[in-house]
C-alpha positions in Angstrom: 33.9 -88.0 -94.9 37.0 -88.0 -97.0 39.7 -88.1 -94.3 39.7 -89.1 -90.6 39.1 -86.1 -88.4 42.0 -84.8 -86.3 39.8 -82.9 -83.8 36.2 -83.8 -82.9 33.8 -81.5 -81.0 30.9 -83.2 -79.1 28.0 -80.9 -78.2 26.0 -82.1 -75.2 22.5 -81.3 -73.9 23.7 -79.7 -70.6 23.9 -76.0 -70.0 26.1 -74.3 -72.7 28.2 -72.3 -70.3 31.1 -70.6 -72.1 29.4 -70.0 -75.5 31.9 -67.2 -76.0 34.5 -70.0 -76.5 32.5 -71.8 -79.2 33.9 -69.9 -82.2 37.4 -71.1 -81.3 36.2 -74.7 -80.7 34.4 -74.7 -84.0 37.4 -73.3 -85.8 39.6 -76.1 -84.4 37.1 -78.9 -85.0 37.2 -81.1 -88.1 34.0 -82.9 -87.2 31.1 -82.1 -84.9 28.8 -84.6 -83.2 25.7 -83.6 -81.3 24.5 -85.8 -78.5 20.7 -86.0 -78.5 19.3 -82.6 -77.3 22.6 -81.0 -78.1 21.4 -81.0 -81.7 18.5 -78.7 -80.9 20.8 -76.3 -79.1 23.1 -76.3 -82.1 20.4 -75.7 -84.6 19.1 -72.7 -82.6 22.5 -71.2 -82.9 22.8 -71.9 -86.6 25.3 -74.7 -86.2 25.3 -77.9 -88.3 26.8 -80.9 -86.7 27.9 -83.7 -89.1 26.2 -86.3 -87.0 23.5 -86.5 -84.3 23.7 -89.5 -81.9 21.2 -90.6 -79.3 17.6 -91.8 -78.7 16.3 -88.2 -79.4 14.1 -88.3 -76.3 15.3 -84.9 -75.2 13.8 -83.3 -78.3 10.3 -82.0 -78.4 8.0 -82.4 -81.5 9.0 -79.1 -83.0 12.7 -79.8 -82.4 12.4 -83.2 -84.0 10.7 -81.6 -87.0 13.5 -79.0 -87.2 16.0 -81.8 -87.1 14.3 -83.7 -89.9 14.1 -80.6 -92.0 17.8 -79.9 -91.4 18.9 -83.1 -93.2 21.5 -83.9 -90.6 22.8 -87.4 -90.4 21.3 -89.2 -87.4 22.6 -92.3 -85.6 19.5 -93.2 -83.7 19.4 -95.6 -80.6 16.5 -97.0 -78.7 15.4 -95.3 -75.5 16.0 -98.5 -73.5 19.8 -98.8 -73.5 22.7 -99.3 -71.2 24.7 -96.2 -72.2 23.9 -92.5 -72.1 23.6 -90.5 -75.3 26.9 -88.8 -74.5 28.7 -92.1 -74.1 27.3 -93.3 -77.4 28.5 -90.0 -79.1 31.9 -90.4 -77.4 32.2 -94.0 -78.7 31.5 -92.9 -82.2 34.0 -90.1 -81.9 36.7 -92.5 -80.6 36.0 -94.9 -83.5 36.9 -92.2 -86.0 40.5 -92.2 -84.7 41.0 -88.5 -83.8 43.9 -87.0 -82.0 41.7 -85.1 -79.6 38.1 -84.8 -78.5 36.5 -81.7 -76.9 33.2 -82.2 -75.0 31.0 -79.0 -74.6 27.7 -78.7 -72.7 28.1 -81.9 -70.7 28.1 -80.6 -67.1 24.9 -79.4 -65.6 22.5 -79.4 -62.6 22.5 -83.2 -62.1 25.5 -84.2 -60.1 25.3 -87.9 -61.2 25.3 -87.0 -64.9 28.1 -84.4 -64.4 30.3 -87.0 -62.6 29.7 -89.8 -65.1 30.5 -87.4 -67.9 33.8 -86.5 -66.3 34.6 -90.2 -65.7 34.0 -90.8 -69.4 37.2 -89.0 -70.1 38.9 -92.2 -68.9 37.4 -94.1 -71.9 39.1 -91.7 -74.3 42.3 -91.9 -72.4 42.3 -95.7 -72.5 41.8 -95.5 -76.2 44.8 -93.2 -76.5 42.8 -90.1 -77.4 43.4 -86.8 -75.7 40.0 -85.5 -74.4 38.9 -82.5 -72.5 35.7 -80.9 -71.2 35.0 -77.2 -71.5 32.5 -75.9 -69.0 32.2 -72.1 -68.7 35.7 -70.8 -67.9 36.9 -74.2 -66.8 38.7 -76.8 -68.8 39.0 -80.4 -67.5 41.5 -82.9 -68.8 42.3 -86.5 -67.7 46.0 -86.9 -67.9 47.6 -90.3 -68.0 51.2 -89.0 -68.5 51.9 -85.4 -69.4 50.0 -82.2 -70.1 51.2 -78.7 -71.0 48.5 -76.0 -70.2 48.3 -74.3 -73.6 46.7 -70.9 -73.4 47.2 -70.6 -69.6 48.0 -67.2 -68.2 49.7 -66.2 -64.9 47.3 -65.9 -62.0 44.9 -68.5 -63.3 43.9 -71.5 -61.0 44.9 -75.1 -61.7 43.7 -78.0 -59.5 45.1 -81.5 -59.7 42.6 -84.2 -58.6 43.4 -87.9 -58.8 40.8 -90.0 -60.5 42.6 -93.2 -59.7 43.1 -94.1 -56.0 46.7 -92.8 -56.2 48.8 -90.9 -58.7 52.5 -91.4 -58.5 55.5 -89.2 -59.4 53.6 -86.0 -60.0 55.8 -83.2 -61.2 54.7 -79.7 -62.1 56.3 -76.6 -63.7 55.1 -73.0 -63.9 52.9 -73.4 -60.8 53.1 -71.5 -57.5 53.2 -74.7 -55.3 55.5 -77.1 -57.1 55.2 -80.8 -56.9 58.5 -82.7 -57.4 57.8 -86.4 -58.0 55.1 -86.5 -55.3 52.2 -88.9 -54.7 48.6 -87.6 -54.7 45.7 -89.6 -53.3 42.0 -89.3 -54.2 41.0 -89.0 -50.6 43.0 -85.8 -50.1 42.7 -82.1 -51.1 46.5 -81.8 -51.6 46.3 -80.7 -55.3 43.5 -78.2 -55.1 43.8 -74.5 -56.1 47.3 -74.2 -57.4 48.2 -71.1 -59.5 50.0 -70.4 -62.8 53.0 -68.2 -62.1 55.2 -68.8 -65.2 54.9 -70.1 -68.8 55.0 -72.8 -69.9 53.0 -74.5 -67.2 52.1 -78.1 -66.9 52.2 -81.4 -65.1 53.7 -84.9 -65.6 53.1 -88.1 -63.8 54.5 -91.6 -63.7 51.4 -93.6 -62.8 47.7 -93.3 -62.3 45.0 -91.0 -63.8 44.9 -87.3 -62.9 42.1 -84.8 -63.5 43.5 -81.3 -64.2 41.0 -78.5 -63.9 42.2 -75.1 -65.3 40.1 -72.0 -64.6 40.6 -69.3 -67.2 
C-alpha cells in the first residue's frame, strides 16, 4: 500500500441489505477489508478486498478453497479470542489512519451481535475516525460533536439516540422538530422519528455520544 487510505470499507458477514448502495461505497473506498465470512460474500459478487481479517470459522471448505485461490491477503486469528472478527477488522482499519470507515453487512438476526457492532462505532470515535454503518436504507453514525447529513432529502426520517447516559447541548437544523441546546437521555424516546424538512440538515452537541440514524 503506497499511501495511507482516506476511506476504508469493512464488509461484514451479516445480511448484505442495501447491496444497491455498494457501487457508491466501493467507488468512495480506498481500501476494503473483509471480516471473516464477509470475504466469501465479496468473492461471490466478484469483489476483491485488499485484506481478509478473522479466524475464518464462518467459511466452509469450498469457500476457504476459493479464498486460497483468490490470492487475497489474510490476517488470520485463532478461533479462541477475546474480540469478534469485526472488531479485529475495525482495529486494523483504525491503525491505517483513515479519515472515515464505513461498515457494511454488520447488522443481522442476532440482537447481541447487532448491538455490539453498533457500540463498536465508539472505538472509532475515540480514535478520532468518523465511522458509520450502512444497513439497508439506514445509515448509523456515532456523533461526538457535529454531523451534517450529506445526501439527505426532505421527508426522510432521522432519529437521535444517546449512546452515553446523557447528551448535552443538542442543536439541530433542517429538521421538523428542532432541538435548541437541549439535553437528551438514553432512557427516553425524545429524539426518535424526526424528519428532514430543509437542507442542509444536521446536528451538533456539546457533550456525550449520540447515535444518529438516517433512513433514506
